[in-house]
N, C-alpha and C positions, 0 to 999 in steps of 0.2 A: 596673623603673622605666626609663622613657625621658626624656632631657632633649632637648627640642626648642628649638634656637637659630636655625634657619634660616627665619625669621619671628617673630611675637611669641613671647617667650620663655614656655615652657610645660614643666610636668613633669607626667607621666602615670604612674600606677601600673599594674601588669599587668592590672588589671581595667578599664583606661581612665578611672579617676578622675583629675580634674585637681586638683593641689594649689595652694591659694592662697599666694602667696610673700609677702605683706605689701607695703609700700610701694615705691616705685620705687628707693629707695637699696639696699634689701635685695635686689631683682631685680638691680640693677646690680652688686652685689657678687658674686651667684651667676653672673651672666654672665661676670665677669673670671675667676672660679675655673674656670668652664667651659672658657675659652681655654687653660687650663693644667691639664688633668686630671691628678690624682695628683702634682702638683708643689708644693712648698712655696713660699707668697708671702709676702713680709714685710707687715707691717702698713702701713709706709710706702707701698709700692705699690698696696695695696689702697685706701688712703686717697686716693691720687692717682687712681687709676681711678674711684672712687666719686664723688669730687666734681668730676672733670675740671678745668676751666678755673676754677672758682669756687673762692675761696679756703676751704680747710677750716677749720672752726671749731675752737676750742681744745678742744672736747670731743670732736673727731673720733675719738680712740683709744676712748674710752667708747661713742661712737656705734656704732663699728664692731663692739664687743662686742655691743651691743644688737641689731644687724642679723644677727650670727651667730646670736645666741640665738632671733631670729624664724625665721631659715631652718631651724634645728634642729627648732624646734616644728612647722614647716610640713611637713617632710618625715617620714614614717614612721620612717625609721631615721636621722634627722638626726643624732643624737649621735655614732654611729659613723662617720657619712659625712662630716662635716664636723670634721676633726681640728684641734687647736689645739697649739701649743708656744709658748713665750716669744716674742713679737714675729712670730708667722708663723702661717699657716693653709694648709690644703690640703683639696681635695675629692676623695674616693675614688670613683672610677668603675670598674666592671667592663666587659669588652668587650661591646659590643653595647648599652651604655646612653646613648650619644651620638650624634645623628643625623649628626653631621660625621664619625663613624667609619665610617659605612656609606658616606657620599659618597666618602670618600677610597678604600675598598676598591673600590667599583664603578667609581670613575674609573680607577684603576689597571688593573683588569680590562679596561675598555674600551679603554684606551690600548695594553695588551698585544695585544688582540685586533686593533686596527687595524693594528698595527705588522706582524702576519702577515697582513694581509688579510682576516681573518675578519669581514667587516663586518656580518653578520647578528647575532654575537654582540657585537660593538662597540656597535651601536646599541641592542640590548636593554639593555646595562649603562649606556650613556649616559643613557638614558631612566629607568633605575632610579636612577642617581644623581641626575638633575634632580628626580625626583618627590619628593625630601625637602624641597625648598624650598616654604614656604607663604607667601612674601613676602619683604620685606627682612630680612636677618638682624637679630636682636635690635631688632625693630621697636619704636620707641617709647622706647627706652634710649639714652642717651648713649654709644655704643660707639666712635664716631669711625672710626679706620683699621681696626679689625676688621671693621665691617660693610661697608666699601668693599672689603676684600679678599675677603670672601666674595661680593660682587657681582661682582667681577673674575673669581673662579672661576666663577662661574655662567655669565658671558659666554663664558669659555674652553671649558667644557663644551658650550655650545649650538653654538658655532662647529664644534667638533670633531664634534659629531653631525650637523651639517648636512654636512660634508665625507664622514662615513661614509654618510649618507643618498645622497649624490650617487655615491659609488662603487658603491651597490647600483642605481643607476638610479632611486632614488626622488626624483626631481628636484622634483617637487610638494611632497613632504614637506620637502625641503631649503629650498624657497622660503618655505614657511609658517613654518619655524623661524627663518630669517633675517630674515623681515619682522617677526615679533614682537620680534626682538632689536633691530632698529635703531629700533622705535618706541620701546622702552624705553631704549635706549642709542644716541641718534642720533649720538654723537661716535665711535662704534666703526668706524673706517674699514674694518677688515679684513672686517667683517660686511657692510658695503656692498658690497665687491668681490665677496665671494661671493655675496650677493643678485643683483648685476648678471650674473654668470656663470650663475647657475641659472635666471634668467629668460630669459636668451639660450639656454640649453639647452632650455627649454620651448617655443621659437618665440616667445616674446612679446618680440620686439625693442622694440618701442615701450615697453612696461613697462620693460625693462631701461634704456633711455635715459632714462626718466623718474626711475627710481631713481638713477642717476648724478647727474642735474641736482639732485634733491633732496640727496643727499650733498655734491654740490659746494657747495650754497648753505649748508648746515649748517655746514660745515667753515669756509668763508669768513667766515660771519657770527660763529660762536662762537669760532673759533681764529684767525681771520686767516690761514689756509693754503690752499693749492691742493691738490687730490687728488694722493696719493701715486702710485708706479709701479704698484702692484698694482691699485688701482681704475681708473687710466687705461688700463692694459692690458686690462681686462675690458671697459670702455667701447667701446675700439676694436675688440674682437673683436666685440661686439655690432652694430657699425656694418658689419661685413663681411657678404656674402651667405654663407648656408649652403653648405659645400663638399660635393659629391657623395661618397658612400661608395664606397671602393675597397677591397672585402673579399676579393677572389679571393687564394687561396693562391699560394705561388710556383709559377711554370710549372716542369713536369718539365725538367731541364737537357738531357737527351739525348732528347727526344720524337722518335719515328721511326715513318715509315709512316703508315697510315690515311688517305691522302689522299683517297680517295673518300668515307670517312665525314665529314672535314672539309668537304668540298664539299658534301655533304648538309646539314650542319648551317649551313652559310653561306647556304643558300638556302632553308632552312626559315622559314615566316613566323611561326610562334608557338612551340608546344611541341616540344621533341624528348625522346624517351624512350630512353635508352640502357640496354640490359640486357647480361648476360654473367655468366660463371663468376667466382669469386673471383681477383683479381690479374690479370684480363685486360686492365686498363686503362681501365675505364670513367670513373673520376675523373680520370685523367690526361687522357684525350680530352676531356672536359667542360671541365676547366680551361684546357687547351692553347687549345680552341676560344674559351672565353670571353676569354683574352688577346687573340686574334686579332681578335675582334669587339669589343673594349671601346670602340673610338674612335667606334662608331656608337651608342653609349649613353651620351651625356654627363651624364645625370642619376644615374648610379651603376651599379657592378656588385656585386651582393649575393651572398653564399655562405652557405649554411646545411647543416650535416651534420645530417641526420634521424636518424641512428644506426638505421635501419631493420632491421639485421642484429644488433643487440645489444639495447639499450633504447630503443626508438622513442620520439620526442618526439610528444606529442600535437598535434593541429592548434592546438588552444588555446595551449599553450605556444610551438609554432612561430610562430604569428601575432603574440604578444606580442613575441618576439625581433625579427621583422622590422619591426614597427611602431616599437618603439624604436630600430632602426637607422636608420630614416628620420626620426626626431626626435619621434615621439608621446610625450608624458610620460605616466608613469603615472597622473597624476591625470585623465588624459582616456582611459585605456584602458578599452574595453568589457569587460563582464562575461562575455559569452557568445561561443561560436565564431562564430556567425551574424554577430553585432554586430561582431567583430573582422574577419571576412572581408569585410564590407561597407565597413568604414572602409579597409582594406588596399586593396580595389579602387578606392575613391575616390580615396585618396593618389596611387595609380599612374595614374590616368586620363590626367592630362596630363603624364606624365614618360615618358622614354624610358630603361628600366631593364633591365638583363641580371640575370637571376636563375638561380643555379646551386643546385639542391637536390640534395644528394648522399646516396647510401644510403638511398633511400626505401623505405618498407615496403609501400605500396598506395595506391589512389585515395583512401581516406578521409582519408589523411594529407595528400596533396599538393593534391587538387582546391581546397580553401579558400584554398591559397596561390597559385593561378594568377591572374594579372592578367587584366582582362577585355578589354583592347583588343589590337590588333596592334602598337601602338608598342613594347610590351616584348617580350623573348624569355626563355624559360624552358628550361634544360637540366636534365634530370632522370636520375639515375643509379639503378640498381636490380639487384639479384641475381635478384628474382623475375620469371618471365615470363609469370606466370598472370593479369596484369591490364594494363589498357590505359587511356590517357586520351583522351576523345573530340577528335578533330582533330589528335592528336600524331603526328608523324613517328617511326617506330621505327627504331632501329639496334640489331641484335643482334650484339654484337663476338664475333668469334672469335679464335683465335691469329693472332699476326702470320704473314705469309708468310714463307717462308724467307729470300727476300732483305732483307726488313724486319728480321727478326730478327738476319741476320748483321750488318746496318748497325748496330742497337742494339749489339751486341757490340764492334763496331769503334769506335763513338762513345765507348763507356764505357771501354774497356781499351786503346784503340789498335788495332794490326793484329796480333793474335796469329797464331800459326803455324796453318796450316789445320787440323791435327789437334785443337788446343785448341778452335778455334771449332766444328768440326764436333761435338766431345764436348759443349760447352755447349749447342747447338741439339738435339741428340739428347736430352739429359737434361731440358731444359726445354719442348720442344714449343711454343715460340713464345709462351709466356706471360711478359709483360714483368716483372711482379713476381717471377718465379721467376728469371729471368734476371739482374735487379739483385741478388737476395739471394745468389745463388751466386757471382756476380762479387765481391760485397763479402766473402764468405767467403774466397774465394781470395786477396784482397789484405790481408786483416786477419787471418785465422785460418788459417794454412797447414794444409790437410787432405789434400793430396795434390792430383794433377793431376785435370782435369776427367774424364779418361778413367776414373780410379779412382772418381769420385763417380757416373759413370753406370753403372759395375758395381755399386756399393753405394749406390743413391739413397737410403736412409734417412739417410745422413750430412747431406743438404740440410737435414733438419729438426732437426739436433742442437742448434743455437744457439736457446735461448729467446728470444722477442721478434721473431723475424723477421717482417717485414711479411707475407709470403705465408703463412707457417705460421699466423699470427693469422687471416688471411682465411680459410684452409681450416677452422680449428678453430670459427670462429664459423659457418661454412656448414653443417659436419657436426653440430654441436651439437644442433640440433632433431630429428636423426634418431635413431630408437630404435636399440638396439644391433644387433637382428638386420637393421635397414635399413643400417647402416653394414657388416655383414657382406655383406649383398647387393651393396653397392658394391664390396666386396673381391673377390667372386666375379666381377663384371664384369670386373676387371682381368686375369682369365686369358684374355678374349676378344681378338681382334685390334683395332685401332684403330677400325675401323668394323664394325658388327656389325647383324644383323637381329633382330627380336623372337624369331624362332624360336630363334636361337643363345642369346639370354638365357633363354628358357624351359628349354633343356637345361641351361644353367649353374644357374640358380636352383631349378629343380625344382618350380615352381608351375605353376598352370594359365594357358594363354596370355593369358587377359582380365586376369588378377590379375598376370602380369609386365608386360602392357603398361601397366597401371595403375601399377605401381612404376616403370617406366621414365618415364612421363609426370611423375610426381611428382619424380624426380630432375632431369628437364628443368626443371621449374618453379623449382626452387631454384638452378638454374645449375650443377649438377654433371655433367650430360650435354647433348650437342647433338642436336637432332632434324633429321634430314637428310630429304630427299625421298626417296619410295619405302618410307617405313616403316622407315628405318634410323636407327641411332644412332651417335654417335661419343663415345667417352670421352676422358678427360684423363689422360695417364700419371702426372702429378704428384699429382692427386687420389688415383688408385689407389694410389700409393706412401704418401701420407700415411695412408690409410685402413688400409693393410696394416702400416706401421711404427709407428704411433703410436695410433691411434684404436680399433682392435678387434681382438680375437683371434677366431679362427675360431668362429663359431657352429655349433650342431648344424643338421643338415639339417632337423629338426623346427622349431626356432626360426625359421630362415630361410623355410620354408615357410608358417609362421604369419603371417610379416610380408607375404608376397606373395600370400597367400590371399585 
């Protein structure tokens, strides 16, 4: 059996049958008992609640017994459910038989989820709680304060729902929730303040100002008061022009070198594509250049990690993120990639925006994100060298030059003794991320001098969570085991080598080995040099040797390069 109180009082059986409760006095008596489930109430309290402000007749005690008798007859298990004792009564309810119990449970779950910023769960729980209302609580019965308290609870839950929707970026849903609430309860000033903020976030400044004016008039007419601080602040914010987004990550504190690359980026008119091996400084270069160029793009600097080397964002989701970042509400968000791309280009058509797309997977992911005009600039970083963007200026990053790498060491740890600096440079080979990781280890986890690390380079990767180690792990992960073993075998060759040298080391046919080498170049694990030569990276080899692969059989390696 389920007792519905959040609307006209109704009692339903398990099969959906609705039970007739008798006259309004009997229904009022039941409603009073439902407000205090499983609690004993005195006859005097029940008489007072049943007759409210009207004077109870002399026969009230007898009438009360009649109403109890009517309810017991109306309910299938009424005799057992409505218990009596001298001068008192109680209604026995089991768990899950009263709608307000469900509301209390779902509201508690919603608030707990919101407190931990799990807003998807919070929204679902708020909506489940609010779904129990079918109208005004105890509609048609003289329940006074109880009905008002449930109306206030409903208003609070709707406001909290709107807050959770706003936190999820569902601004259109929040505005609709708040609009309905202010229409039903126009004296609810906090809801008006949230509505003004939501409309402003949707870019509907005129509607936000109108909502404030409407709220101000209602408060003045009905209560004789002026808008409070929260509503006034929301109104003033709506009057201000939208501020450009400044999303760039923090610049690298000790950025060193790359002068020619920075000059190229500064002169490039549209799109710059930066590729290179893991940890070589692609993101650092793009972010540093973006900070340098920021002043030329007053309409905003946007940054988006595309996660191309781990779990790539789809173009659809990436466009959604970018459109929201420039103020497009979910209510107006197109439903296809092509429509989102068209809206994105339209929104940027008259803006000067700098866009950084970090860790891109390929052209299918980034091309829908590219602005159409020349007023914007786009910097793209990627590990993959086997793709291009039409019209883009390409920068393939190599290791830092020895003077630049030495300058990075000096900037990071001061002016170490010459042997220390030389050991660091010999170990890390001009890879900025590796240099920073090794220096961090030496300063926080004493592991011996850099000279010792150079002799036993596997120690560089002993600390889980290193940025460079993670970069290498994600780069090597797509390779099959025999492919990683092939990379290990290449580590026995000199720093630069010819295809013929690799053929002798790997044991495959020349064409198959050349294909293997080019595949490693494509994913940033080798550099291709003029004249059909290649250059490996010492720490990549060390990582493959120390952590990623045991020696494979000659048969397995030959199978991969065949």
